[in-house]
PyMOL commands that place a pseudoatom at each C-alpha (Angstrom):
pseudoatom trace, name=CA, resn=MET, resi=1, chain=A, elem=C, hetatm=0, pos=[-10.670, 7.735, 0.756]
pseudoatom trace, name=CA, resn=ASN, resi=2, chain=A, elem=C, hetatm=0, pos=[-8.538, 8.591, 3.413]
pseudoatom trace, name=CA, resn=ALA, resi=3, chain=A, elem=C, hetatm=0, pos=[-6.204, 11.663, 4.065]
pseudoatom trace, name=CA, resn=SER, resi=4, chain=A, elem=C, hetatm=0, pos=[-3.150, 9.637, 2.829]
pseudoatom trace, name=CA, resn=ARG, resi=5, chain=A, elem=C, hetatm=0, pos=[-1.885, 11.509, 0.005]
pseudoatom trace, name=CA, resn=ARG, resi=6, chain=A, elem=C, hetatm=0, pos=[1.742, 11.379, 0.085]
pseudoatom trace, name=CA, resn=ILE, resi=7, chain=A, elem=C, hetatm=0, pos=[2.988, 8.546, -2.106]
pseudoatom trace, name=CA, resn=HIS, resi=8, chain=A, elem=C, hetatm=0, pos=[6.235, 7.748, -3.162]
pseudoatom trace, name=CA, resn=ILE, resi=9, chain=A, elem=C, hetatm=0, pos=[6.411, 5.468, -6.387]
pseudoatom trace, name=CA, resn=THR, resi=10, chain=A, elem=C, hetatm=0, pos=[10.392, 3.884, -6.755]
pseudoatom trace, name=CA, resn=GLY, resi=11, chain=A, elem=C, hetatm=0, pos=[12.083, 0.952, -8.514]
pseudoatom trace, name=CA, resn=ALA, resi=12, chain=A, elem=C, hetatm=0, pos=[14.476, 0.234, -11.081]
pseudoatom trace, name=CA, resn=SER, resi=13, chain=A, elem=C, hetatm=0, pos=[14.739, 2.354, -14.329]
pseudoatom trace, name=CA, resn=GLY, resi=14, chain=A, elem=C, hetatm=0, pos=[12.067, 0.954, -16.923]
pseudoatom trace, name=CA, resn=THR, resi=15, chain=A, elem=C, hetatm=0, pos=[9.519, -0.496, -14.432]
pseudoatom trace, name=CA, resn=GLY, resi=16, chain=A, elem=C, hetatm=0, pos=[7.552, 2.366, -15.220]
pseudoatom trace, name=CA, resn=VAL, resi=17, chain=A, elem=C, hetatm=0, pos=[7.820, 4.599, -11.956]
pseudoatom trace, name=CA, resn=SER, resi=18, chain=A, elem=C, hetatm=0, pos=[7.325, 7.720, -13.841]
pseudoatom trace, name=CA, resn=THR, resi=19, chain=A, elem=C, hetatm=0, pos=[4.132, 6.412, -16.124]
pseudoatom trace, name=CA, resn=LEU, resi=20, chain=A, elem=C, hetatm=0, pos=[2.869, 5.103, -13.208]
pseudoatom trace, name=CA, resn=GLY, resi=21, chain=A, elem=C, hetatm=0, pos=[3.626, 8.085, -10.843]
pseudoatom trace, name=CA, resn=ALA, resi=22, chain=A, elem=C, hetatm=0, pos=[1.710, 10.600, -13.560]
pseudoatom trace, name=CA, resn=GLU, resi=23, chain=A, elem=C, hetatm=0, pos=[-1.199, 8.574, -13.943]
pseudoatom trace, name=CA, resn=VAL, resi=24, chain=A, elem=C, hetatm=0, pos=[-1.702, 8.145, -9.975]
pseudoatom trace, name=CA, resn=ALA, resi=25, chain=A, elem=C, hetatm=0, pos=[-1.690, 12.041, -9.925]
pseudoatom trace, name=CA, resn=GLU, resi=26, chain=A, elem=C, hetatm=0, pos=[-3.767, 12.446, -12.474]
pseudoatom trace, name=CA, resn=ARG, resi=27, chain=A, elem=C, hetatm=0, pos=[-6.600, 10.018, -10.851]
pseudoatom trace, name=CA, resn=THR, resi=28, chain=A, elem=C, hetatm=0, pos=[-6.003, 11.447, -7.917]
pseudoatom trace, name=CA, resn=ARG, resi=29, chain=A, elem=C, hetatm=0, pos=[-5.657, 14.972, -8.578]
pseudoatom trace, name=CA, resn=LEU, resi=30, chain=A, elem=C, hetatm=0, pos=[-2.295, 15.791, -6.708]
pseudoatom trace, name=CA, resn=ALA, resi=31, chain=A, elem=C, hetatm=0, pos=[0.888, 16.822, -8.130]
pseudoatom trace, name=CA, resn=HIS, resi=32, chain=A, elem=C, hetatm=0, pos=[3.372, 14.835, -9.850]
pseudoatom trace, name=CA, resn=LEU, resi=33, chain=A, elem=C, hetatm=0, pos=[7.058, 15.010, -8.931]
pseudoatom trace, name=CA, resn=ASP, resi=34, chain=A, elem=C, hetatm=0, pos=[9.907, 13.370, -10.106]
pseudoatom trace, name=CA, resn=THR, resi=35, chain=A, elem=C, hetatm=0, pos=[13.233, 12.798, -8.410]
pseudoatom trace, name=CA, resn=ASP, resi=36, chain=A, elem=C, hetatm=0, pos=[15.118, 13.319, -11.792]
pseudoatom trace, name=CA, resn=ASP, resi=37, chain=A, elem=C, hetatm=0, pos=[14.114, 16.500, -12.050]
pseudoatom trace, name=CA, resn=PHE, resi=38, chain=A, elem=C, hetatm=0, pos=[15.596, 17.458, -8.793]
pseudoatom trace, name=CA, resn=TYR, resi=39, chain=A, elem=C, hetatm=0, pos=[18.686, 14.992, -9.283]
pseudoatom trace, name=CA, resn=TRP, resi=40, chain=A, elem=C, hetatm=0, pos=[19.909, 16.605, -12.388]
pseudoatom trace, name=CA, resn=ARG, resi=41, chain=A, elem=C, hetatm=0, pos=[20.793, 20.110, -13.023]
pseudoatom trace, name=CA, resn=PRO, resi=42, chain=A, elem=C, hetatm=0, pos=[19.368, 20.947, -16.544]
pseudoatom trace, name=CA, resn=THR, resi=43, chain=A, elem=C, hetatm=0, pos=[22.112, 20.651, -19.027]
pseudoatom trace, name=CA, resn=ASP, resi=44, chain=A, elem=C, hetatm=0, pos=[22.227, 19.936, -22.809]
pseudoatom trace, name=CA, resn=PRO, resi=45, chain=A, elem=C, hetatm=0, pos=[22.530, 17.111, -23.612]
pseudoatom trace, name=CA, resn=PRO, resi=46, chain=A, elem=C, hetatm=0, pos=[20.551, 15.992, -20.176]
pseudoatom trace, name=CA, resn=TYR, resi=47, chain=A, elem=C, hetatm=0, pos=[21.948, 14.090, -17.146]
pseudoatom trace, name=CA, resn=ARG, resi=48, chain=A, elem=C, hetatm=0, pos=[25.297, 15.251, -17.234]
pseudoatom trace, name=CA, resn=GLU, resi=49, chain=A, elem=C, hetatm=0, pos=[25.324, 17.037, -13.837]
pseudoatom trace, name=CA, resn=THR, resi=50, chain=A, elem=C, hetatm=0, pos=[24.079, 16.198, -10.998]
pseudoatom trace, name=CA, resn=ARG, resi=51, chain=A, elem=C, hetatm=0, pos=[22.904, 18.358, -7.687]
pseudoatom trace, name=CA, resn=ASP, resi=52, chain=A, elem=C, hetatm=0, pos=[24.350, 18.581, -4.007]
pseudoatom trace, name=CA, resn=PRO, resi=53, chain=A, elem=C, hetatm=0, pos=[21.867, 15.941, -2.176]
pseudoatom trace, name=CA, resn=ALA, resi=54, chain=A, elem=C, hetatm=0, pos=[21.064, 18.469, 0.322]
pseudoatom trace, name=CA, resn=GLU, resi=55, chain=A, elem=C, hetatm=0, pos=[19.688, 20.969, -2.604]
pseudoatom trace, name=CA, resn=ARG, resi=56, chain=A, elem=C, hetatm=0, pos=[17.914, 18.210, -3.961]
pseudoatom trace, name=CA, resn=VAL, resi=57, chain=A, elem=C, hetatm=0, pos=[16.179, 17.623, -0.759]
pseudoatom trace, name=CA, resn=ARG, resi=58, chain=A, elem=C, hetatm=0, pos=[15.421, 21.095, -0.262]
pseudoatom trace, name=CA, resn=LEU, resi=59, chain=A, elem=C, hetatm=0, pos=[13.885, 21.389, -3.617]
pseudoatom trace, name=CA, resn=ILE, resi=60, chain=A, elem=C, hetatm=0, pos=[11.905, 18.596, -3.304]
pseudoatom trace, name=CA, resn=ARG, resi=61, chain=A, elem=C, hetatm=0, pos=[10.878, 19.856, 0.366]
pseudoatom trace, name=CA, resn=GLU, resi=62, chain=A, elem=C, hetatm=0, pos=[10.027, 23.393, -1.360]
pseudoatom trace, name=CA, resn=ALA, resi=63, chain=A, elem=C, hetatm=0, pos=[7.567, 21.321, -4.023]
pseudoatom trace, name=CA, resn=PHE, resi=64, chain=A, elem=C, hetatm=0, pos=[6.062, 19.655, -1.379]
pseudoatom trace, name=CA, resn=ALA, resi=65, chain=A, elem=C, hetatm=0, pos=[5.541, 22.581, 0.637]
pseudoatom trace, name=CA, resn=VAL, resi=66, chain=A, elem=C, hetatm=0, pos=[3.576, 24.381, -2.516]
pseudoatom trace, name=CA, resn=ASN, resi=67, chain=A, elem=C, hetatm=0, pos=[1.171, 20.852, -3.114]
pseudoatom trace, name=CA, resn=PRO, resi=68, chain=A, elem=C, hetatm=0, pos=[-0.180, 20.779, 0.516]
pseudoatom trace, name=CA, resn=ARG, resi=69, chain=A, elem=C, hetatm=0, pos=[-3.041, 18.262, -0.393]
pseudoatom trace, name=CA, resn=GLY, resi=70, chain=A, elem=C, hetatm=0, pos=[-0.277, 15.742, -1.119]
pseudoatom trace, name=CA, resn=TRP, resi=71, chain=A, elem=C, hetatm=0, pos=[1.811, 14.503, -4.100]
pseudoatom trace, name=CA, resn=VAL, resi=72, chain=A, elem=C, hetatm=0, pos=[2.596, 11.906, -6.215]
pseudoatom trace, name=CA, resn=LEU, resi=73, chain=A, elem=C, hetatm=0, pos=[6.773, 11.607, -6.195]
pseudoatom trace, name=CA, resn=SER, resi=74, chain=A, elem=C, hetatm=0, pos=[8.411, 9.180, -8.696]
pseudoatom trace, name=CA, resn=GLY, resi=75, chain=A, elem=C, hetatm=0, pos=[12.003, 7.856, -9.041]
pseudoatom trace, name=CA, resn=SER, resi=76, chain=A, elem=C, hetatm=0, pos=[14.564, 6.579, -6.659]
pseudoatom trace, name=CA, resn=LEU, resi=77, chain=A, elem=C, hetatm=0, pos=[15.723, 8.801, -3.641]
pseudoatom trace, name=CA, resn=ASP, resi=78, chain=A, elem=C, hetatm=0, pos=[17.222, 5.841, -1.146]
pseudoatom trace, name=CA, resn=GLY, resi=79, chain=A, elem=C, hetatm=0, pos=[20.703, 6.930, -0.123]
pseudoatom trace, name=CA, resn=TRP, resi=80, chain=A, elem=C, hetatm=0, pos=[20.397, 10.656, -0.220]
pseudoatom trace, name=CA, resn=GLY, resi=81, chain=A, elem=C, hetatm=0, pos=[16.664, 11.654, 0.343]
pseudoatom trace, name=CA, resn=ASP, resi=82, chain=A, elem=C, hetatm=0, pos=[16.484, 9.630, 3.580]
pseudoatom trace, name=CA, resn=PRO, resi=83, chain=A, elem=C, hetatm=0, pos=[15.571, 13.332, 5.257]
pseudoatom trace, name=CA, resn=LEU, resi=84, chain=A, elem=C, hetatm=0, pos=[12.029, 12.858, 3.352]
pseudoatom trace, name=CA, resn=ILE, resi=85, chain=A, elem=C, hetatm=0, pos=[11.202, 9.594, 4.298]
pseudoatom trace, name=CA, resn=PRO, resi=86, chain=A, elem=C, hetatm=0, pos=[8.847, 10.935, 7.504]
pseudoatom trace, name=CA, resn=VAL, resi=87, chain=A, elem=C, hetatm=0, pos=[6.654, 12.479, 5.135]
pseudoatom trace, name=CA, resn=PHE, resi=88, chain=A, elem=C, hetatm=0, pos=[5.582, 9.358, 3.314]
pseudoatom trace, name=CA, resn=ASP, resi=89, chain=A, elem=C, hetatm=0, pos=[2.283, 7.790, 3.752]
pseudoatom trace, name=CA, resn=LEU, resi=90, chain=A, elem=C, hetatm=0, pos=[2.393, 5.064, 1.181]
pseudoatom trace, name=CA, resn=VAL, resi=91, chain=A, elem=C, hetatm=0, pos=[5.862, 3.897, -0.824]
pseudoatom trace, name=CA, resn=VAL, resi=92, chain=A, elem=C, hetatm=0, pos=[5.007, 1.834, -4.132]
pseudoatom trace, name=CA, resn=PHE, resi=93, chain=A, elem=C, hetatm=0, pos=[8.012, -0.903, -5.398]
pseudoatom trace, name=CA, resn=LEU, resi=94, chain=A, elem=C, hetatm=0, pos=[7.633, -1.351, -8.985]
pseudoatom trace, name=CA, resn=ARG, resi=95, chain=A, elem=C, hetatm=0, pos=[9.402, -4.680, -10.020]
pseudoatom trace, name=CA, resn=ALA, resi=96, chain=A, elem=C, hetatm=0, pos=[9.865, -6.102, -13.518]
pseudoatom trace, name=CA, resn=SER, resi=97, chain=A, elem=C, hetatm=0, pos=[12.119, -8.532, -15.328]
pseudoatom trace, name=CA, resn=THR, resi=98, chain=A, elem=C, hetatm=0, pos=[15.674, -7.096, -16.615]
pseudoatom trace, name=CA, resn=LYS, resi=99, chain=A, elem=C, hetatm=0, pos=[14.363, -8.468, -20.262]
pseudoatom trace, name=CA, resn=THR, resi=100, chain=A, elem=C, hetatm=0, pos=[11.274, -6.548, -19.837]
pseudoatom trace, name=CA, resn=ARG, resi=101, chain=A, elem=C, hetatm=0, pos=[13.255, -2.973, -18.676]
pseudoatom trace, name=CA, resn=LEU, resi=102, chain=A, elem=C, hetatm=0, pos=[15.823, -2.769, -21.125]
pseudoatom trace, name=CA, resn=GLU, resi=103, chain=A, elem=C, hetatm=0, pos=[13.183, -3.042, -23.800]
pseudoatom trace, name=CA, resn=ARG, resi=104, chain=A, elem=C, hetatm=0, pos=[10.986, -0.503, -22.578]
pseudoatom trace, name=CA, resn=LEU, resi=105, chain=A, elem=C, hetatm=0, pos=[14.325, 1.818, -21.788]
pseudoatom trace, name=CA, resn=ARG, resi=106, chain=A, elem=C, hetatm=0, pos=[15.384, 1.301, -25.343]
pseudoatom trace, name=CA, resn=ARG, resi=107, chain=A, elem=C, hetatm=0, pos=[12.358, 2.297, -26.611]
pseudoatom trace, name=CA, resn=ARG, resi=108, chain=A, elem=C, hetatm=0, pos=[11.975, 5.337, -24.283]
pseudoatom trace, name=CA, resn=GLU, resi=109, chain=A, elem=C, hetatm=0, pos=[15.269, 6.593, -25.340]
pseudoatom trace, name=CA, resn=ARG, resi=110, chain=A, elem=C, hetatm=0, pos=[14.880, 5.840, -28.787]
pseudoatom trace, name=CA, resn=GLY, resi=111, chain=A, elem=C, hetatm=0, pos=[11.894, 8.063, -28.486]
pseudoatom trace, name=CA, resn=ARG, resi=112, chain=A, elem=C, hetatm=0, pos=[13.922, 10.773, -26.558]
pseudoatom trace, name=CA, resn=HIS, resi=113, chain=A, elem=C, hetatm=0, pos=[16.923, 10.834, -28.368]
pseudoatom trace, name=CA, resn=GLY, resi=114, chain=A, elem=C, hetatm=0, pos=[16.577, 9.640, -31.725]
pseudoatom trace, name=CA, resn=ALA, resi=115, chain=A, elem=C, hetatm=0, pos=[19.580, 9.240, -34.030]
pseudoatom trace, name=CA, resn=ALA, resi=116, chain=A, elem=C, hetatm=0, pos=[21.714, 10.765, -30.903]
pseudoatom trace, name=CA, resn=ILE, resi=117, chain=A, elem=C, hetatm=0, pos=[21.922, 7.213, -29.435]
pseudoatom trace, name=CA, resn=GLU, resi=118, chain=A, elem=C, hetatm=0, pos=[22.570, 5.195, -32.589]
pseudoatom trace, name=CA, resn=PRO, resi=119, chain=A, elem=C, hetatm=0, pos=[26.334, 4.108, -33.693]
pseudoatom trace, name=CA, resn=GLY, resi=120, chain=A, elem=C, hetatm=0, pos=[28.106, 7.277, -33.856]
pseudoatom trace, name=CA, resn=GLY, resi=121, chain=A, elem=C, hetatm=0, pos=[25.730, 9.320, -32.263]
pseudoatom trace, name=CA, resn=PRO, resi=122, chain=A, elem=C, hetatm=0, pos=[26.604, 12.260, -29.777]
pseudoatom trace, name=CA, resn=LEU, resi=123, chain=A, elem=C, hetatm=0, pos=[25.025, 10.259, -26.956]
pseudoatom trace, name=CA, resn=ARG, resi=124, chain=A, elem=C, hetatm=0, pos=[25.877, 6.558, -28.280]
pseudoatom trace, name=CA, resn=THR, resi=125, chain=A, elem=C, hetatm=0, pos=[28.310, 6.022, -25.392]
pseudoatom trace, name=CA, resn=GLN, resi=126, chain=A, elem=C, hetatm=0, pos=[26.046, 7.564, -22.685]
pseudoatom trace, name=CA, resn=HIS, resi=127, chain=A, elem=C, hetatm=0, pos=[23.395, 5.232, -23.690]
pseudoatom trace, name=CA, resn=LEU, resi=128, chain=A, elem=C, hetatm=0, pos=[25.310, 2.006, -23.665]
pseudoatom trace, name=CA, resn=ASP, resi=129, chain=A, elem=C, hetatm=0, pos=[26.542, 3.223, -19.984]
pseudoatom trace, name=CA, resn=PHE, resi=130, chain=A, elem=C, hetatm=0, pos=[22.887, 3.600, -18.965]
pseudoatom trace, name=CA, resn=LEU, resi=131, chain=A, elem=C, hetatm=0, pos=[21.568, -0.028, -20.228]
pseudoatom trace, name=CA, resn=ALA, resi=132, chain=A, elem=C, hetatm=0, pos=[24.739, -1.438, -18.520]
pseudoatom trace, name=CA, resn=TYR, resi=133, chain=A, elem=C, hetatm=0, pos=[23.974, 0.217, -15.240]
pseudoatom trace, name=CA, resn=ALA, resi=134, chain=A, elem=C, hetatm=0, pos=[20.117, -0.764, -15.780]
pseudoatom trace, name=CA, resn=ALA, resi=135, chain=A, elem=C, hetatm=0, pos=[21.010, -4.121, -16.672]
pseudoatom trace, name=CA, resn=ALA, resi=136, chain=A, elem=C, hetatm=0, pos=[22.849, -4.485, -13.726]
pseudoatom trace, name=CA, resn=TYR, resi=137, chain=A, elem=C, hetatm=0, pos=[19.881, -3.530, -10.977]
pseudoatom trace, name=CA, resn=ASP, resi=138, chain=A, elem=C, hetatm=0, pos=[19.272, -7.056, -10.103]
pseudoatom trace, name=CA, resn=THR, resi=139, chain=A, elem=C, hetatm=0, pos=[22.904, -8.470, -9.324]
pseudoatom trace, name=CA, resn=GLY, resi=140, chain=A, elem=C, hetatm=0, pos=[24.250, -5.014, -8.237]
pseudoatom trace, name=CA, resn=VAL, resi=141, chain=A, elem=C, hetatm=0, pos=[27.271, -6.179, -9.938]
pseudoatom trace, name=CA, resn=PHE, resi=142, chain=A, elem=C, hetatm=0, pos=[28.350, -3.657, -12.492]
pseudoatom trace, name=CA, resn=THR, resi=143, chain=A, elem=C, hetatm=0, pos=[30.584, -3.302, -15.404]
pseudoatom trace, name=CA, resn=ARG, resi=144, chain=A, elem=C, hetatm=0, pos=[32.211, -0.010, -15.224]
pseudoatom trace, name=CA, resn=PRO, resi=145, chain=A, elem=C, hetatm=0, pos=[33.277, 1.475, -11.942]
pseudoatom trace, name=CA, resn=MET, resi=146, chain=A, elem=C, hetatm=0, pos=[29.589, 3.044, -10.851]
pseudoatom trace, name=CA, resn=THR, resi=147, chain=A, elem=C, hetatm=0, pos=[27.550, 2.658, -8.295]
pseudoatom trace, name=CA, resn=GLY, resi=148, chain=A, elem=C, hetatm=0, pos=[23.851, 3.174, -8.036]
pseudoatom trace, name=CA, resn=ARG, resi=149, chain=A, elem=C, hetatm=0, pos=[20.468, 2.012, -7.067]
pseudoatom trace, name=CA, resn=HIS, resi=150, chain=A, elem=C, hetatm=0, pos=[20.267, -1.904, -7.353]
pseudoatom trace, name=CA, resn=LEU, resi=151, chain=A, elem=C, hetatm=0, pos=[17.554, -4.189, -6.168]
pseudoatom trace, name=CA, resn=ALA, resi=152, chain=A, elem=C, hetatm=0, pos=[19.800, -5.433, -2.493]
pseudoatom trace, name=CA, resn=ARG, resi=153, chain=A, elem=C, hetatm=0, pos=[19.863, -1.718, -1.426]
pseudoatom trace, name=CA, resn=HIS, resi=154, chain=A, elem=C, hetatm=0, pos=[16.373, -0.964, -2.046]
pseudoatom trace, name=CA, resn=GLU, resi=155, chain=A, elem=C, hetatm=0, pos=[15.270, -4.358, -0.275]
pseudoatom trace, name=CA, resn=ALA, resi=156, chain=A, elem=C, hetatm=0, pos=[17.203, -2.709, 2.710]
pseudoatom trace, name=CA, resn=TRP, resi=157, chain=A, elem=C, hetatm=0, pos=[15.912, 0.496, 2.010]
pseudoatom trace, name=CA, resn=LEU, resi=158, chain=A, elem=C, hetatm=0, pos=[12.471, -0.881, 1.652]
pseudoatom trace, name=CA, resn=GLY, resi=159, chain=A, elem=C, hetatm=0, pos=[12.821, -2.818, 4.654]
pseudoatom trace, name=CA, resn=GLY, resi=160, chain=A, elem=C, hetatm=0, pos=[13.532, 0.509, 7.259]
pseudoatom trace, name=CA, resn=LEU, resi=161, chain=A, elem=C, hetatm=0, pos=[10.708, 2.694, 5.937]
pseudoatom trace, name=CA, resn=PRO, resi=162, chain=A, elem=C, hetatm=0, pos=[8.019, 3.411, 8.787]
pseudoatom trace, name=CA, resn=CYS, resi=163, chain=A, elem=C, hetatm=0, pos=[5.366, 3.734, 6.497]
pseudoatom trace, name=CA, resn=PRO, resi=164, chain=A, elem=C, hetatm=0, pos=[3.601, 0.739, 4.541]
pseudoatom trace, name=CA, resn=THR, resi=165, chain=A, elem=C, hetatm=0, pos=[4.826, -0.612, 1.286]
pseudoatom trace, name=CA, resn=LEU, resi=166, chain=A, elem=C, hetatm=0, pos=[2.892, -2.095, -1.436]
pseudoatom trace, name=CA, resn=ARG, resi=167, chain=A, elem=C, hetatm=0, pos=[4.816, -3.875, -3.880]
pseudoatom trace, name=CA, resn=LEU, resi=168, chain=A, elem=C, hetatm=0, pos=[3.602, -4.609, -7.503]
pseudoatom trace, name=CA, resn=ASP, resi=169, chain=A, elem=C, hetatm=0, pos=[4.692, -6.177, -10.759]
pseudoatom trace, name=CA, resn=SER, resi=170, chain=A, elem=C, hetatm=0, pos=[5.199, -3.463, -13.277]
pseudoatom trace, name=CA, resn=ALA, resi=171, chain=A, elem=C, hetatm=0, pos=[4.271, -6.096, -16.136]
pseudoatom trace, name=CA, resn=ALA, resi=172, chain=A, elem=C, hetatm=0, pos=[0.665, -5.669, -15.243]
pseudoatom trace, name=CA, resn=PRO, resi=173, chain=A, elem=C, hetatm=0, pos=[-1.515, -2.958, -17.261]
pseudoatom trace, name=CA, resn=VAL, resi=174, chain=A, elem=C, hetatm=0, pos=[-1.153, 0.579, -15.926]
pseudoatom trace, name=CA, resn=ALA, resi=175, chain=A, elem=C, hetatm=0, pos=[-4.958, 0.630, -15.128]
pseudoatom trace, name=CA, resn=ILE, resi=176, chain=A, elem=C, hetatm=0, pos=[-4.363, -2.408, -12.740]
pseudoatom trace, name=CA, resn=LEU, resi=177, chain=A, elem=C, hetatm=0, pos=[-1.708, -0.964, -10.913]
pseudoatom trace, name=CA, resn=VAL, resi=178, chain=A, elem=C, hetatm=0, pos=[-3.474, 2.447, -10.749]
pseudoatom trace, name=CA, resn=ARG, resi=179, chain=A, elem=C, hetatm=0, pos=[-6.687, 0.316, -9.355]
pseudoatom trace, name=CA, resn=ALA, resi=180, chain=A, elem=C, hetatm=0, pos=[-4.216, -1.232, -6.717]
pseudoatom trace, name=CA, resn=ILE, resi=181, chain=A, elem=C, hetatm=0, pos=[-2.637, 2.067, -4.950]
pseudoatom trace, name=CA, resn=LEU, resi=182, chain=A, elem=C, hetatm=0, pos=[-5.903, 3.635, -5.422]
pseudoatom trace, name=CA, resn=ASP, resi=183, chain=A, elem=C, hetatm=0, pos=[-7.421, 0.822, -3.530]
pseudoatom trace, name=CA, resn=ARG, resi=184, chain=A, elem=C, hetatm=0, pos=[-4.479, 0.593, -0.738]
pseudoatom trace, name=CA, resn=LEU, resi=185, chain=A, elem=C, hetatm=0, pos=[-5.322, 4.551, -0.010]
pseudoatom trace, name=CA, resn=CYS, resi=186, chain=A, elem=C, hetatm=0, pos=[-8.808, 3.725, 0.657]
pseudoatom trace, name=CA, resn=HIS, resi=187, chain=A, elem=C, hetatm=0, pos=[-7.602, 0.625, 3.033]
pseudoatom trace, name=CA, resn=PRO, resi=188, chain=A, elem=C, hetatm=0, pos=[-4.396, 1.793, 4.489]
pseudoatom trace, name=CA, resn=ASP, resi=189, chain=A, elem=C, hetatm=0, pos=[-4.991, -0.805, 7.339]
pseudoatom trace, name=CA, resn=GLU, resi=190, chain=A, elem=C, hetatm=0, pos=[-4.711, -3.976, 5.015]
pseudoatom trace, name=CA, resn=LYS, resi=191, chain=A, elem=C, hetatm=0, pos=[-1.563, -5.922, 4.986]
pseudoatom trace, name=CA, resn=ALA, resi=192, chain=A, elem=C, hetatm=0, pos=[1.155, -4.974, 2.441]
pseudoatom trace, name=CA, resn=VAL, resi=193, chain=A, elem=C, hetatm=0, pos=[2.087, -7.111, -0.373]
for i in range(1, 193): cmd.bond("trace and resi %d" % i, "trace and resi %d" % (i + 1))
show_as sticks, trace
zoom trace
């Protein structure tokens, strides 16, 4: 395998970006970093307070520096993490249907928060807002005044990248997705799909 070991895996919420990132990191023996760990300040309940974009970028750069062999960075940083783009060797973009993504997100949130997201639970409103946000990814039309990643924005961001991109359907088994990434690392000059 060549020296390309700085991989960014991105996509909509529920495409399995973090799951795939962790698996690729394990298979390549690289550090796994997730943008959520840099984007959000630790709070209880979680995901309430964001860090300043400059602080996020600084913290990610510090994490990169302590992992000189490389890393797998999962999550989304389009719009705020552009100073990091020059260090990417490969960007992997995952897609899945809205239905698949929402099913995965409901299952994940139930596992993380249990009864707290059920009717009357303290995280119910936050949970419903998150699902509405995730459902709007393909259209970019949000039901509440919010902004964020959506397909058109992601496509524009991907189109400006100087490094190769690999597009994968995350409905495939994780093992197949890992193999596609490892194959791309071994053969970086092949045309991106």
